[in-house]
N, C-alpha and C positions, 0 to 999 in steps of 0.2 A: 504493499498500499503507499502512496505519496508519502513522504515527511510533510507534515504540517507546524511544526515548529515556527517557521516564518510566520505563518498566521496567526499564531498566538502572539506572537510579539506586536504585530501589526493592530491587532485587538486592543494590546495595553493603551491606555490612555497617554502616556507620554508621548507616543508617536500619532496619535489619532490625527493631529493636526500639524503635524510638524515635518521638517524638510529631512530626509536622509539621504546619505551618498549612495548607499545601494540602490535606489531607484534608477539610476545613472545605467543600470545593466538590464533594467526591466524592457523587454521587446513586448508590443502589443499585438498581438495575433488577432486576425480577421476572420472570422467563419460567418457562412451565408447559413443562417438558420431556415427559412422558408419565405417564399414570396420576395416582400422587399425588407425584410428583416434581417438584420445580421446579429452576431455575439462578437464583442471584443472581450479576450482576454489578456491581462497583464499581471498585477499585482493587488490585491483586493478582490472586490466582488466584482463579479461580471456584469458587462455592460450591454443593456440592449440596444439596439438602433433602426428606427424606422426611417426609411429614404424615400425620396420622391419630389415631385416638382415644386412642391409647398413649401420644402425644408426638411430639416431632420429635427427627430425626436430621439432623445435618449433617454434611458434608464439606468440610473446610478452614473457616475463618474469618478469611482476611484479615489486615490491622493492627488492632493495639490502638485507636487511635486511631476507627477505624470500627465498632468491637463496638456502640455505642448505634445507629447507624443500622443495623446489622444485623437487631438484635434489634427494631428499629420495622417494618423490612421484613418480618420473621417474624411478628411479631404480626398483619401485614397479612394473612397467608395462614392463620394457625391462632392460638389463644388458648393452644394446649398449650406445656406448659414443653418446652425443649430438654434430653433427656435424655442424648443421646451426642454428642460430637464426633469423627469420624475424620480424621486427617491422612494425607495421600496422601504426604507427604515432610518433612522440617524446613526448609524456606527460610521466612526470616519473610513475606514475601507470603503464604504459606499457613497460616502456623501465629502469627501474630503475635497474633491475638487469643484465644489459649487460654487465657491467664490471666484474662482478662474473662467467658469462659463457664465455666470450671472451678469457680467460686463453686457453681454448680448443676449442671452437667453432669458427666458422666465422659469423659475424653480417652481416646481409643484410638490405637494407631499399630504401626507394625512397630518392631520392637526397635532398629533402627540409627537412628531418628529420635529417639527417647529418649537415646541416647548422644550423637549429635552436639549435640542440646539441652542435655544435661546436661554436657557436658565443654568446649563449643565448639568452634569449626570454624572453617574459612576458606570462603569464597564470592566470585568475581570478585576472587581474589587480596588480600582483605582478612581480617584475624582478626575473628571471630565470638565475642562473650563468651559465657559460658554463660547458658543462659536462666534467669530464677528459678524457683524450684520450683513457685509456684503454674501454671506454663505447660507444665509437662512432663506429658505421657502416664502416667497412671498403671496403664492396662493396656497390657501390648504382646503381641505375637505374633510368631511368626519366620517361617511361611509363610502360613497362611489363620487368619482369624477370621470369625465371622457375628453378627450384630446382628439377633435374631428382635422385632419390632416392627411394630405396623400390619398384621398381616398379611405384613411384606414381609420376606424374608430377605435383608439387606444384606450382602452377601460382599465383603471386603475381603483381597484375592490380592498376594502380594508377588511383584513381578517385579525382581530383583537387577540390579544394574548397569544401569540405563537412566538416566533423568535424575539420579537420585543412586543409592547402594546400599540405599536405605529405602523406593523407590517401592510406593505400593501403589494397584492399580486397584480401583474398586470398582463392584460390579454389583448393582442394585436387581431382582432376579428377577422380581416381580411387575409392576412396572411397565415392566421390560425398558428400562432406562436405565443406560449405563455412564458413570463418572467415569474419565477419564485420567489426572487430574492433570498434570505437566507432561511426559509420555511422548509426548502430543499436544497441540500449539497451533497456532494458526491465525495467527501473526505471520511466518511465513517458516520459514528454517532455523532450528532449535530451538538452546536453551541447553542443553549436554549439562555437567554439571558434574563434570570428571574428577576433580578433586579431592576431591569427595565421592563417588568409588568409581562415577560414571557411566560409560558407554560408549555410543556409537553403535550398535554390534553388540546390546548389550541393550535398547536402545531399540527398534530393529527387531524384534526378537525377541518383546518385548511387543504391538507394534502388530500385526505379523502373526498372533500367537495371538489376539487380537481379533477380525481381519478374517475369519480361520478359524472362528471359534466362534460368531458371530452372525451373523443375517439383515443383508442391506445397509441396510434400513430402520431399523435398532437406534438410538435415539437416543443421542448422544454428547454429554457434558459435557467439553469441553476443558479444559486447565488455564489456557488464556489464549485468548479471542476469541469466537466466534458458536458458539451451540448448533449441534451437527452432525449426522452420521449416518455408520454404519460405511463407506458408501461414500465418504464424504469422505475418511476416512483411508487410502484406496488412493493417490490420487497422492502422499502424503505417504511412504507406505512404499516405495514406488516411489522417491522422490527418495533416501531413506535409503541403500536397496539400491545404487543405482546411483552416488552418492556413494563407498562401501564399496568398490565393485567398481574406479571410474576410479583412486581414492588408492593401492589396493594394487596395481594393476598398476602404477603408476607407482614404488612403493616395489621391487617385485620388478625393475624396470628399473635399479637403483640412483640414481632421481631424488631429488633433495634437496626439501624442503620449498619453497624459493624457486624451484626449476625447475618445480614442480607449479602455483604461482601464475602465473608468466609463462606457461608454457604454456596458461593458462585451461583447467586440469584440468576445470571445471564448466560450461563453456560449455553452453549451453542451459538452464541454471537459473536464470538472471538474475532470473525472477520471484519466487524465493525470499528474495534477498537483500534485508535491510533494514536501518535504521537500527541494530537491536540486533546483531544478527548479520549481517555481509556476507560475500561469498562468499569473500574472503581469510579470514576468521577463520573461517569453516565448513570451508575447506581446512584449516586449523591444528588444528582441533578434531578432525576425521578423521585426519589424520596423526598428530597425538600419541596418540590411541585407538589406532591400529593399529601404532605404534612402541613401546607401552607406556610412554609418557610421563604415567601416569597423576597424578602430582603437580604437573606443569608448566601452571601457569595460562594459558590463552589471553586474551592482552589485547584490548579490545574498543575501538573506537573511540569 
């Protein structure tokens, strides 16, 4: 399995909006998803791109130091301007480039995204300072929003309490592509930001909804990892569901967190364990979610 220690470092507050010399080595890879939608892969969250005669819409924008490279990659697809940026959630590996794009583009996000960016918050147990004014979304929505551009209805749908409390899943209706943000990732057990109102149950609800709504061959841009399909999300959903069931059963039997770890309650899911979220840390996440310890940070190796 791919090593994801760099991702853990990137989620830490000290680098959420900071410059980093290592970004000089990052290459932005361009993948055609379907129709007029592309996926850009660099360092941080995958970027969705809709192109056409009316201009460009992007979903997320990775880190500030990568903005010039991202803009260059976009120029390689279309010479049209970036008119709108949609943020899937507030984490800096997805919104770090907002300030660089806001000079020419309109930033849109769910209300909780702006609030956490505006007021500062915590991630990975570290304080994140308020974002600069120019990085903040200037249009927010509660439940849903649609950008009508290039003959494409780009729908942002709020799924509360998943990866965070401000998650938006984006559907490109004409091209039939879904951007899942970090409610679906390919690096193994997911990071569920309990401090930001996330929950495993909410993440499962979002993924289940997408699986039930769209054909299995619908293209999916995950928050991190390779371009996927709805079919690829089914094993992920099964893992989330079984994790909740096993830990909940243990809690009902009065077992402690340490007992669940010692009894290897996640036996059979070893392939999901990674450098970022290993099996014990995943058990901690599910346990704290189910016992309502939302503000308790789950420390990672």
